[in-house]
Each structure stands twice: as structure tokens, then as C-alpha cells.
C-alpha positions as CSV (number, residue, x, y, z in Angstrom):
1,M,8.1,39.0,51.9
2,H,11.5,37.9,53.2
3,K,14.4,40.0,54.6
4,H,17.3,37.6,54.1
5,V,17.2,34.8,51.5
6,L,19.8,32.1,51.4
7,I,20.5,30.3,48.1
8,P,22.7,27.2,48.5
9,I,24.7,26.9,45.2
10,A,26.2,23.6,43.9
11,L,28.4,24.8,41.1
12,D,28.3,21.4,39.5
13,H,24.5,22.0,39.0
14,E,24.5,25.5,37.6
15,G,21.4,25.1,35.6
16,L,19.0,26.3,38.3
17,I,21.1,29.2,39.6
18,D,19.4,31.9,37.5
19,R,15.9,30.5,38.4
20,K,16.7,30.4,42.1
21,I,17.9,34.0,42.1
22,A,14.7,35.0,40.2
23,I,12.6,33.2,42.8
24,A,14.5,34.8,45.6
25,R,14.1,38.3,44.1
26,S,10.4,37.8,43.7
27,L,10.1,36.9,47.4
28,L,12.5,39.5,48.7
29,A,11.2,42.4,50.7
30,E,12.3,45.9,49.8
31,G,15.8,46.4,51.4
32,G,16.3,42.7,51.8
33,R,19.3,40.7,50.8
34,I,20.3,37.5,49.2
35,T,23.3,35.3,50.1
36,L,24.7,32.7,47.8
37,L,26.4,29.9,49.7
38,T,28.5,27.0,48.4
39,V,29.4,24.3,50.8
40,L,32.6,22.3,49.9
41,E,32.6,18.8,51.3
42,N,35.6,17.9,53.4
43,V,38.2,15.6,51.9
44,P,38.2,12.3,53.8
45,G,41.3,11.9,56.0
46,F,42.5,8.9,54.1
47,V,42.6,11.0,50.9
48,A,44.0,14.2,52.6
49,E,47.0,12.2,53.8
50,F,48.2,11.8,50.2
51,V,47.6,15.5,49.1
52,T,50.4,17.9,49.7
53,V,48.4,21.1,48.9
54,K,45.3,21.9,51.0
55,A,42.6,21.6,48.3
56,E,40.0,23.4,50.3
57,N,42.1,26.6,50.5
58,H,42.6,26.6,46.7
59,L,39.0,25.7,46.0
60,T,37.5,28.2,48.4
61,A,39.2,31.1,46.4
62,Q,38.0,29.7,43.1
63,V,34.5,29.1,44.3
64,M,34.2,32.5,45.8
65,A,35.4,34.1,42.6
66,R,32.7,32.1,40.7
67,L,30.0,33.2,43.1
68,E,31.2,36.9,42.8
69,D,30.9,36.5,39.0
70,I,27.3,35.2,39.4
71,I,26.5,38.2,41.7
72,D,28.0,40.6,39.1
73,G,28.1,43.5,41.5
74,A,24.4,43.3,42.7
75,P,24.3,45.5,45.8
76,D,21.7,43.3,47.5
77,M,23.7,40.1,47.1
78,S,26.7,38.6,48.9
79,A,28.5,35.3,48.8
80,A,29.9,32.8,51.3
81,V,31.8,29.5,51.1
82,D,31.9,27.0,53.9
83,T,32.9,23.4,54.4
84,G,31.0,20.4,55.6
85,K,27.9,18.5,54.6
86,P,25.8,20.9,52.4
87,G,22.4,19.8,53.9
88,I,23.6,20.5,57.4
89,V,25.8,23.5,56.9
90,A,23.2,25.4,54.8
91,V,20.7,25.1,57.6
92,E,23.2,26.1,60.3
93,Y,24.2,29.1,58.1
94,A,20.6,30.2,57.8
95,A,20.0,30.0,61.5
96,D,23.3,31.8,62.4
97,H,22.7,34.6,59.9
98,G,19.0,35.3,60.4
99,C,17.9,34.0,57.0
100,D,14.1,33.7,56.8
101,L,13.9,31.7,53.5
102,I,16.1,29.2,51.8
103,V,15.7,28.7,48.1
104,V,17.1,25.4,47.1
105,G,17.1,23.5,43.8
106,S,16.2,19.9,43.4
107,H,16.5,17.4,40.6
108,Q,13.7,15.0,39.8
109,P,13.9,12.3,42.4
110,G,15.3,8.9,41.5
111,I,15.7,5.7,43.5
112,Q,19.1,6.8,44.8
113,D,17.4,9.8,46.6
114,Y,15.2,7.4,48.6
115,F,18.3,5.5,49.9
116,L,20.8,8.4,50.3
117,G,18.6,11.5,50.6
118,S,19.1,14.7,48.7
119,T,20.5,18.0,49.9
120,A,17.1,19.6,49.3
121,A,15.4,17.0,51.4
122,R,17.9,17.4,54.2
123,I,17.4,21.2,54.2
124,A,13.6,20.9,54.1
125,R,13.6,18.6,57.1
126,R,16.1,20.5,59.2
127,A,15.5,24.2,58.4
128,R,13.8,26.4,61.1
129,C,12.8,28.9,58.4
130,A,10.7,28.6,55.2
131,V,12.2,26.5,52.4
132,Y,11.3,26.9,48.7
133,I,12.3,23.9,46.6
134,A,12.7,24.8,42.9
135,R,12.7,22.1,40.2
């Protein structure tokens, strides 16, 4: 059983969220905790130059509110929002916060995944803790 489970959440792929939470709960030790993490990718410099409002500040508050809605007051769950590359930031977050399991969702692989790599594959390759990939 795991003491701290990290669930990276891509809000544009909400279909697996309930399933990932159920998996995390089934693998969670008594007294353990679950963290939902959304990683917002940085806006490229050439785009940010033309934006007058810092999008990441506005988005962070909206994303955190959505994660809090998903948590719905569960005492063993918390939320975090960070910026960067999801496949890298999630692994760093897990290492920095003592997570011993990452539950990540994955879509059915297509040819684009073999060329670009998916977030789930990046997490599985880089994580120093256990990784459960839900499909």
C-alpha cells in the first residue's frame, strides 16, 4: 500500500479522472494521501510577447478551482498546479514531495506517440517511484 499517491491531471482529458482516483484509493494505505497535479505548459516567448495579461496566472486560479471541485472536500486529497513540461514536472513533483506512486492515464497509442512520446511514457521512464498506467 502507498502513503502518497500523485495523480497528474490533464483537464482536457477528464474521462479518466474518476478511474484514476478509484485506482489510487484502492492502492492507498490507511492514513495516506492523494495529490492531484495539473501542469500548465509555458507559453512560448514569441507568443507571450503579444499577450498583455499573464495567462498562466489567470489559468492557475481556474485550474486550481477545477481541481478543488474534483476533490470535493475529501480530507485525504489535495491539489497543486505547476508549470513546465508535464512528463518532467510530475516526476520532479513526486520526488520532491515523497510520492511513492504515480497514477497516470494513457490513451491508446497511435503513431504520433512513437515519434513524440506521450506524457505517460515520459513519466514511466523517468519516475523513481512506482507508476500505474491506467487506460
